[in-house]
Biopython code that builds the backbone (N, CA, C, O; Angstrom):
import numpy as np
from Bio.PDB.StructureBuilder import StructureBuilder

atoms = [
    (1, "UNK", "N", (0.934, -1.410, 0.037)),
    (1, "UNK", "CA", (0.144, -0.078, -0.062)),
    (1, "UNK", "C", (0.718, 1.230, -0.076)),
    (1, "UNK", "O", (1.622, 1.347, 0.751)),
    (2, "UNK", "N", (0.480, 2.239, -0.749)),
    (2, "UNK", "CA", (1.570, 3.470, -1.023)),
    (2, "UNK", "C", (0.750, 4.751, -0.621)),
    (2, "UNK", "O", (-0.310, 4.972, -1.206)),
    (3, "UNK", "N", (1.134, 5.467, 0.204)),
    (3, "UNK", "CA", (0.346, 6.817, 0.548)),
    (3, "UNK", "C", (1.297, 8.155, -0.007)),
    (3, "UNK", "O", (2.401, 8.539, 0.381)),
    (4, "UNK", "N", (0.531, 8.607, -0.909)),
    (4, "UNK", "CA", (1.374, 9.630, -1.620)),
    (4, "UNK", "C", (0.871, 11.015, -1.180)),
    (4, "UNK", "O", (0.841, 11.963, -1.964)),
    (5, "UNK", "N", (0.393, 11.118, 0.385)),
    (5, "UNK", "CA", (0.145, 12.765, 0.494)),
    (5, "UNK", "C", (1.234, 13.192, 1.674)),
    (5, "UNK", "O", (1.156, 14.329, 2.140)),
    (6, "UNK", "N", (2.159, 12.354, 2.112)),
    (6, "UNK", "CA", (3.217, 12.874, 2.871)),
    (6, "UNK", "C", (4.016, 13.777, 2.490)),
    (6, "UNK", "O", (4.459, 13.633, 1.350)),
    (7, "UNK", "N", (4.425, 14.870, 3.201)),
    (7, "UNK", "CA", (5.460, 15.734, 2.667)),
    (7, "UNK", "C", (6.421, 16.063, 3.785)),
    (7, "UNK", "O", (5.965, 16.303, 4.903)),
    (8, "UNK", "N", (7.616, 16.087, 3.577)),
    (8, "UNK", "CA", (8.791, 16.413, 4.399)),
    (8, "UNK", "C", (9.469, 17.929, 4.016)),
    (8, "UNK", "O", (10.496, 18.005, 3.342)),
    (9, "UNK", "N", (8.991, 18.725, 4.365)),
    (9, "UNK", "CA", (9.445, 20.168, 3.926)),
    (9, "UNK", "C", (8.943, 20.497, 2.511)),
    (9, "UNK", "O", (7.800, 20.929, 2.354)),
    (10, "UNK", "N", (9.805, 20.294, 1.448)),
    (10, "UNK", "CA", (9.797, 20.608, 0.263)),
    (10, "UNK", "C", (9.586, 19.138, -0.578)),
    (10, "UNK", "O", (9.027, 19.003, -1.666)),
    (11, "UNK", "N", (10.100, 18.265, 0.122)),
    (11, "UNK", "CA", (10.011, 17.106, -0.518)),
    (11, "UNK", "C", (9.012, 16.146, -0.415)),
    (11, "UNK", "O", (8.467, 15.922, 0.666)),
    (12, "UNK", "N", (8.683, 15.481, -1.573)),
    (12, "UNK", "CA", (7.361, 14.613, -1.585)),
    (12, "UNK", "C", (7.858, 13.204, -1.224)),
    (12, "UNK", "O", (8.814, 12.669, -1.785)),
    (13, "UNK", "N", (7.053, 12.587, -0.136)),
    (13, "UNK", "CA", (7.808, 11.298, 0.180)),
    (13, "UNK", "C", (6.447, 10.471, -0.059)),
    (13, "UNK", "O", (5.341, 11.009, -0.025)),
    (14, "UNK", "N", (6.674, 8.966, -0.331)),
    (14, "UNK", "CA", (5.916, 8.039, -0.556)),
    (14, "UNK", "C", (6.101, 6.894, 0.542)),
    (14, "UNK", "O", (7.148, 6.252, 0.631)),
    (15, "UNK", "N", (5.145, 6.721, 1.259)),
    (15, "UNK", "CA", (5.033, 5.900, 2.616)),
    (15, "UNK", "C", (4.510, 4.073, 1.798)),
    (15, "UNK", "O", (3.480, 3.707, 1.233)),
    (16, "UNK", "N", (5.627, 3.461, 2.082)),
    (16, "UNK", "CA", (5.475, 2.056, 1.681)),
    (16, "UNK", "C", (4.917, 1.080, 2.765)),
    (16, "UNK", "O", (5.691, 0.797, 3.679)),
    (17, "UNK", "N", (3.878, 0.622, 2.773)),
    (17, "UNK", "CA", (3.282, -0.086, 3.883)),
    (17, "UNK", "C", (3.434, -1.856, 3.552)),
    (17, "UNK", "O", (2.624, -2.235, 2.706)),
    (18, "UNK", "N", (4.221, -2.790, 4.029)),
    (18, "UNK", "CA", (4.374, -3.903, 3.604)),
    (18, "UNK", "C", (3.515, -5.058, 4.087)),
    (18, "UNK", "O", (3.551, -6.220, 3.682)),
    (19, "UNK", "N", (2.562, -4.417, 5.235)),
    (19, "UNK", "CA", (1.738, -5.116, 5.907)),
    (19, "UNK", "C", (0.928, -4.688, 6.372)),
    (19, "UNK", "O", (0.919, -3.478, 6.142)),
    (20, "UNK", "N", (-0.202, -5.124, 7.222)),
    (20, "UNK", "CA", (-1.271, -4.612, 7.718)),
    (20, "UNK", "C", (-0.825, -3.904, 9.218)),
    (20, "UNK", "O", (0.336, -4.000, 9.614)),
    (21, "UNK", "N", (-1.500, -3.441, 9.723)),
    (21, "UNK", "CA", (-1.306, -2.599, 10.957)),
    (21, "UNK", "C", (-0.841, -3.350, 12.422)),
    (21, "UNK", "O", (-0.020, -2.789, 13.147)),
    (22, "UNK", "N", (-1.308, -4.379, 12.710)),
    (22, "UNK", "CA", (-0.775, -5.304, 13.988)),
    (22, "UNK", "C", (0.633, -5.597, 13.653)),
    (22, "UNK", "O", (1.500, -4.931, 14.218)),
    (23, "UNK", "N", (0.939, -6.428, 12.880)),
    (23, "UNK", "CA", (2.051, -6.768, 12.078)),
    (23, "UNK", "C", (2.849, -5.699, 11.940)),
    (23, "UNK", "O", (3.905, -5.766, 12.569)),
    (24, "UNK", "N", (2.648, -4.678, 11.269)),
    (24, "UNK", "CA", (3.527, -3.521, 10.866)),
    (24, "UNK", "C", (4.137, -3.099, 11.870)),
    (24, "UNK", "O", (5.357, -2.963, 11.959)),
    (25, "UNK", "N", (3.144, -2.810, 12.882)),
    (25, "UNK", "CA", (3.527, -1.983, 14.277)),
    (25, "UNK", "C", (4.662, -2.704, 14.962)),
    (25, "UNK", "O", (5.610, -2.069, 15.425)),
    (26, "UNK", "N", (4.574, -4.196, 15.043)),
    (26, "UNK", "CA", (5.205, -5.160, 15.573)),
    (26, "UNK", "C", (6.663, -4.856, 14.834)),
    (26, "UNK", "O", (7.657, -4.507, 15.471)),
    (27, "UNK", "N", (6.642, -5.026, 13.514)),
    (27, "UNK", "CA", (8.066, -4.818, 13.111)),
    (27, "UNK", "C", (8.609, -3.398, 12.797)),
    (27, "UNK", "O", (9.759, -3.292, 12.371)),
    (28, "UNK", "N", (7.908, -2.409, 12.970)),
    (28, "UNK", "CA", (8.304, -0.980, 13.232)),
    (28, "UNK", "C", (9.174, -0.979, 14.540)),
    (28, "UNK", "O", (10.284, -0.451, 14.613)),
    (29, "UNK", "N", (8.435, -1.737, 15.725)),
    (29, "UNK", "CA", (9.116, -1.784, 16.985)),
    (29, "UNK", "C", (10.660, -2.541, 16.845)),
    (29, "UNK", "O", (11.614, -2.273, 17.575)),
    (30, "UNK", "N", (10.667, -3.234, 16.078)),
    (30, "UNK", "CA", (11.606, -4.363, 15.572)),
    (30, "UNK", "C", (12.910, -3.680, 15.089)),
    (30, "UNK", "O", (14.075, -3.875, 15.435)),
    (31, "UNK", "N", (12.238, -2.603, 13.958)),
    (31, "UNK", "CA", (13.116, -2.186, 13.407)),
    (31, "UNK", "C", (13.767, -1.027, 13.975)),
    (31, "UNK", "O", (14.778, -0.546, 13.462)),
    (32, "UNK", "N", (13.086, -0.442, 15.284)),
    (32, "UNK", "CA", (13.770, 0.555, 16.223)),
    (32, "UNK", "C", (14.801, -0.154, 17.001)),
    (32, "UNK", "O", (15.957, 0.256, 17.092)),
    (33, "UNK", "N", (14.319, -1.325, 17.612)),
    (33, "UNK", "CA", (15.477, -2.279, 18.078)),
    (33, "UNK", "C", (16.779, -2.511, 17.577)),
    (33, "UNK", "O", (17.818, -2.506, 18.237)),
    (34, "UNK", "N", (16.628, -2.754, 16.125)),
    (34, "UNK", "CA", (17.642, -3.024, 15.401)),
    (34, "UNK", "C", (18.362, -1.932, 14.747)),
    (34, "UNK", "O", (19.425, -2.120, 14.156)),
    (35, "UNK", "N", (17.792, -0.792, 14.849)),
    (35, "UNK", "CA", (18.607, 0.426, 14.549)),
    (35, "UNK", "C", (19.385, 1.115, 15.517)),
    (35, "UNK", "O", (20.258, 1.944, 15.261)),
    (36, "UNK", "N", (18.994, 0.697, 16.741)),
    (36, "UNK", "CA", (19.585, 1.308, 18.181)),
    (36, "UNK", "C", (20.713, -0.055, 18.034)),
    (36, "UNK", "O", (21.902, 0.262, 18.062)),
    (37, "UNK", "N", (20.502, -1.002, 17.937)),
    (37, "UNK", "CA", (21.861, -1.979, 17.743)),
    (37, "UNK", "C", (22.741, -1.390, 16.960)),
    (37, "UNK", "O", (23.811, -0.927, 17.355)),
    (38, "UNK", "N", (22.281, -1.376, 15.652)),
    (38, "UNK", "CA", (23.247, -0.647, 14.617)),
    (38, "UNK", "C", (24.287, 0.481, 15.051)),
    (38, "UNK", "O", (25.495, 0.607, 14.852)),
    (39, "UNK", "N", (23.304, 1.279, 15.748)),
    (39, "UNK", "CA", (24.189, 2.642, 16.124)),
    (39, "UNK", "C", (25.166, 2.444, 17.101)),
    (39, "UNK", "O", (26.216, 3.085, 17.074)),
    (40, "UNK", "N", (24.871, 1.460, 18.124)),
    (40, "UNK", "CA", (25.648, 1.027, 19.166)),
    (40, "UNK", "C", (26.943, 0.634, 18.486)),
    (40, "UNK", "O", (27.999, 1.251, 18.625)),
    (41, "UNK", "N", (26.740, -0.647, 17.599)),
    (41, "UNK", "CA", (27.877, -1.307, 17.143)),
    (41, "UNK", "C", (28.681, -0.413, 16.254)),
    (41, "UNK", "O", (29.840, -0.772, 16.046)),
    (42, "UNK", "N", (28.223, 0.792, 15.644)),
    (42, "UNK", "CA", (28.950, 1.597, 15.027)),
    (42, "UNK", "C", (30.023, 2.378, 15.962)),
    (42, "UNK", "O", (31.187, 2.558, 15.606)),
    (43, "UNK", "N", (29.514, 2.800, 17.148)),
    (43, "UNK", "CA", (30.138, 3.457, 18.205)),
    (43, "UNK", "C", (31.149, 2.486, 18.681)),
    (43, "UNK", "O", (32.312, 2.871, 18.806)),
    (44, "UNK", "N", (30.838, 1.326, 18.945)),
    (44, "UNK", "CA", (31.817, 0.602, 19.353)),
    (44, "UNK", "C", (33.018, 0.199, 18.447)),
    (44, "UNK", "O", (34.181, 0.098, 18.835)),
    (45, "UNK", "N", (32.567, -0.016, 17.190)),
    (45, "UNK", "CA", (33.826, -0.152, 16.365)),
    (45, "UNK", "C", (34.697, 1.152, 16.109)),
    (45, "UNK", "O", (35.896, 1.029, 15.855)),
    (46, "UNK", "N", (34.058, 2.479, 16.179)),
    (46, "UNK", "CA", (34.793, 3.604, 16.504)),
    (46, "UNK", "C", (35.778, 3.396, 17.586)),
    (46, "UNK", "O", (36.978, 3.615, 17.420)),
    (47, "UNK", "N", (35.296, 2.997, 18.632)),
    (47, "UNK", "CA", (36.070, 3.105, 19.820)),
    (47, "UNK", "C", (37.001, 1.768, 19.995)),
    (47, "UNK", "O", (37.706, 1.587, 20.988)),
    (48, "UNK", "N", (36.911, 0.910, 18.960)),
    (48, "UNK", "CA", (37.786, -0.466, 19.157)),
    (48, "UNK", "C", (37.487, -1.525, 19.922)),
    (48, "UNK", "O", (38.225, -2.484, 20.147)),
    (49, "UNK", "N", (35.952, -1.272, 20.485)),
    (49, "UNK", "CA", (35.823, -2.275, 21.248)),
    (49, "UNK", "C", (35.022, -3.570, 20.566)),
    (49, "UNK", "O", (34.047, -3.311, 19.859)),
    (50, "UNK", "N", (35.358, -4.758, 20.736)),
    (50, "UNK", "CA", (34.610, -5.786, 20.103)),
    (50, "UNK", "C", (34.149, -6.984, 21.106)),
    (50, "UNK", "O", (34.102, -8.169, 20.774)),
    (51, "UNK", "N", (33.782, -6.413, 22.527)),
    (51, "UNK", "CA", (33.520, -7.365, 23.239)),
    (51, "UNK", "C", (32.076, -7.825, 23.386)),
    (51, "UNK", "O", (31.316, -7.459, 22.490)),
    (52, "UNK", "N", (31.573, -8.566, 24.368)),
    (52, "UNK", "CA", (30.569, -9.115, 24.512)),
    (52, "UNK", "C", (29.077, -8.171, 24.379)),
    (52, "UNK", "O", (27.930, -8.544, 24.134)),
    (53, "UNK", "N", (29.506, -7.130, 24.587)),
    (53, "UNK", "CA", (28.216, -6.014, 24.200)),
    (53, "UNK", "C", (28.208, -5.836, 22.658)),
    (53, "UNK", "O", (27.109, -5.871, 22.104)),
    (54, "UNK", "N", (29.121, -5.683, 22.046)),
    (54, "UNK", "CA", (29.535, -5.732, 20.827)),
    (54, "UNK", "C", (28.578, -6.766, 20.044)),
    (54, "UNK", "O", (27.669, -6.535, 19.246)),
    (55, "UNK", "N", (29.110, -8.038, 20.560)),
    (55, "UNK", "CA", (28.215, -9.335, 20.128)),
    (55, "UNK", "C", (26.565, -9.389, 20.255)),
    (55, "UNK", "O", (25.800, -9.890, 19.430)),
    (56, "UNK", "N", (26.241, -8.791, 21.406)),
    (56, "UNK", "CA", (25.032, -8.641, 21.652)),
    (56, "UNK", "C", (24.250, -7.831, 20.996)),
    (56, "UNK", "O", (23.043, -8.020, 20.840)),
    (57, "UNK", "N", (25.017, -6.682, 20.482)),
    (57, "UNK", "CA", (24.009, -5.801, 19.522)),
    (57, "UNK", "C", (24.197, -6.197, 18.174)),
    (57, "UNK", "O", (23.317, -5.929, 17.356)),
    (58, "UNK", "N", (25.266, -6.825, 17.818)),
    (58, "UNK", "CA", (25.552, -7.475, 16.603)),
    (58, "UNK", "C", (23.992, -8.503, 16.305)),
    (58, "UNK", "O", (23.232, -8.413, 15.341)),
    (59, "UNK", "N", (23.900, -9.365, 17.403)),
    (59, "UNK", "CA", (22.954, -10.428, 17.241)),
    (59, "UNK", "C", (21.421, -9.707, 17.411)),
    (59, "UNK", "O", (20.466, -10.287, 16.896)),
    (60, "UNK", "N", (21.214, -8.486, 18.113)),
    (60, "UNK", "CA", (20.055, -7.803, 17.949)),
    (60, "UNK", "C", (19.823, -7.309, 16.531)),
    (60, "UNK", "O", (18.715, -7.478, 16.024)),
    (61, "UNK", "N", (21.017, -6.575, 15.711)),
    (61, "UNK", "CA", (20.822, -6.492, 14.463)),
    (61, "UNK", "C", (20.255, -7.299, 13.622)),
    (61, "UNK", "O", (19.308, -7.055, 12.875)),
    (62, "UNK", "N", (21.106, -8.703, 13.804)),
    (62, "UNK", "CA", (20.715, -9.828, 12.784)),
    (62, "UNK", "C", (19.557, -10.359, 12.921)),
    (62, "UNK", "O", (18.958, -10.986, 12.048)),
    (63, "UNK", "N", (19.136, -10.106, 14.166)),
    (63, "UNK", "CA", (17.790, -10.903, 14.542)),
    (63, "UNK", "C", (16.533, -10.197, 14.195)),
    (63, "UNK", "O", (15.472, -10.750, 13.904)),
    (64, "UNK", "N", (16.763, -8.877, 14.257)),
    (64, "UNK", "CA", (15.365, -7.608, 14.363)),
    (64, "UNK", "C", (15.505, -7.157, 12.990)),
    (64, "UNK", "O", (14.435, -6.812, 12.486)),
    (65, "UNK", "N", (16.428, -7.073, 12.320)),
    (65, "UNK", "CA", (16.279, -6.091, 10.944)),
    (65, "UNK", "C", (15.461, -7.090, 9.945)),
    (65, "UNK", "O", (14.477, -6.717, 9.307)),
    (66, "UNK", "N", (15.887, -8.130, 9.905)),
    (66, "UNK", "CA", (15.084, -8.868, 8.815)),
    (66, "UNK", "C", (13.456, -8.908, 9.011)),
    (66, "UNK", "O", (12.715, -8.951, 8.028)),
    (67, "UNK", "N", (12.973, -8.892, 10.309)),
    (67, "UNK", "CA", (11.806, -8.830, 10.237)),
    (67, "UNK", "C", (11.079, -7.353, 10.073)),
    (67, "UNK", "O", (9.906, -7.339, 9.702)),
    (68, "UNK", "N", (11.674, -6.276, 10.311)),
    (68, "UNK", "CA", (11.344, -4.876, 10.187)),
    (68, "UNK", "C", (11.848, -4.955, 8.422)),
    (68, "UNK", "O", (11.077, -4.207, 7.822)),
    (69, "UNK", "N", (12.628, -5.450, 7.652)),
    (69, "UNK", "CA", (12.995, -5.338, 6.337)),
    (69, "UNK", "C", (11.619, -5.912, 5.491)),
    (69, "UNK", "O", (11.162, -5.342, 4.500)),
    (70, "UNK", "N", (11.090, -7.093, 6.062)),
    (70, "UNK", "CA", (9.952, -7.829, 5.267)),
    (70, "UNK", "C", (8.696, -7.012, 5.551)),
    (70, "UNK", "O", (7.984, -6.651, 4.614)),
    (71, "UNK", "N", (8.331, -6.632, 7.140)),
    (71, "UNK", "CA", (6.887, -6.323, 7.410)),
    (71, "UNK", "C", (7.061, -4.781, 7.542)),
    (71, "UNK", "O", (6.022, -4.132, 7.414)),
    (72, "UNK", "N", (8.234, -4.080, 7.782)),
    (72, "UNK", "CA", (8.155, -2.789, 8.467)),
    (72, "UNK", "C", (7.497, -1.749, 7.541)),
    (72, "UNK", "O", (6.906, -2.248, 6.583)),
    (73, "UNK", "N", (7.472, -0.038, 7.654)),
    (73, "UNK", "CA", (6.947, 0.922, 7.044)),
    (73, "UNK", "C", (8.322, 1.500, 6.530)),
    (73, "UNK", "O", (9.296, 1.589, 7.277)),
    (74, "UNK", "N", (8.337, 1.835, 5.381)),
    (74, "UNK", "CA", (9.605, 2.569, 4.589)),
    (74, "UNK", "C", (9.074, 3.685, 3.935)),
    (74, "UNK", "O", (7.978, 3.572, 3.386)),
    (75, "UNK", "N", (9.732, 4.831, 3.906)),
    (75, "UNK", "CA", (9.453, 5.949, 3.159)),
    (75, "UNK", "C", (10.522, 6.298, 2.120)),
    (75, "UNK", "O", (11.732, 6.437, 2.302)),
    (76, "UNK", "N", (9.813, 6.410, 0.987)),
    (76, "UNK", "CA", (10.918, 6.854, 0.043)),
    (76, "UNK", "C", (10.752, 8.407, -0.350)),
    (76, "UNK", "O", (9.637, 8.895, -0.539)),
    (77, "UNK", "N", (11.860, 9.095, -0.451)),
    (77, "UNK", "CA", (11.748, 10.506, -0.774)),
    (77, "UNK", "C", (12.257, 10.794, -2.166)),
    (77, "UNK", "O", (13.318, 10.276, -2.515)),
    (78, "UNK", "N", (11.580, 11.587, -2.999)),
    (78, "UNK", "CA", (11.644, 11.970, -4.104)),
    (78, "UNK", "C", (12.095, 13.580, -4.244)),
    (78, "UNK", "O", (11.327, 14.538, -4.336)),
    (79, "UNK", "N", (13.305, 13.599, -4.235)),
    (79, "UNK", "CA", (14.008, 14.894, -4.079)),
    (79, "UNK", "C", (14.309, 15.560, -5.419)),
    (79, "UNK", "O", (14.856, 16.662, -5.456)),
    (80, "UNK", "N", (13.980, 14.945, -6.440)),
    (80, "UNK", "CA", (14.297, 15.546, -7.703)),
    (80, "UNK", "C", (12.830, 15.851, -8.299)),
    (80, "UNK", "O", (12.718, 15.871, -9.525)),
    (81, "UNK", "N", (12.039, 16.019, -7.732)),
    (81, "UNK", "CA", (10.450, 15.916, -8.409)),
    (81, "UNK", "C", (10.396, 17.259, -8.924)),
    (81, "UNK", "O", (9.701, 17.227, -9.939)),
    (82, "UNK", "N", (10.846, 18.529, -8.672)),
    (82, "UNK", "CA", (10.866, 19.695, -9.202)),
    (82, "UNK", "C", (12.236, 20.081, -9.703)),
    (82, "UNK", "O", (12.320, 21.184, -10.244)),
    (83, "UNK", "N", (13.222, 19.406, -9.612)),
    (83, "UNK", "CA", (14.392, 19.780, -9.911)),
    (83, "UNK", "C", (15.244, 20.771, -9.254)),
    (83, "UNK", "O", (16.386, 21.149, -9.516)),
    (84, "UNK", "N", (14.340, 21.134, -8.251)),
    (84, "UNK", "CA", (15.193, 22.015, -7.159)),
    (84, "UNK", "C", (14.995, 21.521, -6.037)),
    (84, "UNK", "O", (13.844, 21.344, -5.636)),
    (85, "UNK", "N", (16.486, 21.075, -5.020)),
    (85, "UNK", "CA", (16.488, 20.348, -3.939)),
    (85, "UNK", "C", (16.096, 21.234, -3.025)),
    (85, "UNK", "O", (15.189, 20.832, -2.297)),
    (86, "UNK", "N", (16.585, 22.574, -2.784)),
    (86, "UNK", "CA", (15.989, 23.165, -1.773)),
    (86, "UNK", "C", (15.478, 24.518, -2.201)),
    (86, "UNK", "O", (14.885, 25.236, -1.396)),
]
sb = StructureBuilder()
sb.init_structure("model")
sb.init_model(0)
sb.init_chain("A")
sb.init_seg("    ")
for serial, (resi, resn, name, xyz) in enumerate(atoms, 1):
    if name == "N":
        sb.init_residue(resn, " ", resi, " ")
    sb.init_atom(name, np.array(xyz, "f"), 0.0, 1.0, " ", f" {name:<3s}", serial, name[0])
structure = sb.get_structure()
């Protein structure tokens, strides 16, 4: 299902719903957990830490991201629609 009525500033966005609400809500929560895990992984890599916390966050990313990718809500941004970005 696509919704064409959403705007972010001057840019037109398209919301892509890959499932119905109850499953989509759960998938979006899984996406939040996965995104937090990925952010923590990147901070730990920058600091040179690859201990057990790194492995736990990597597990969270590997477990929850495929759920979000399959059933979550994505937004496509069309910034070239008018030819003027800003």
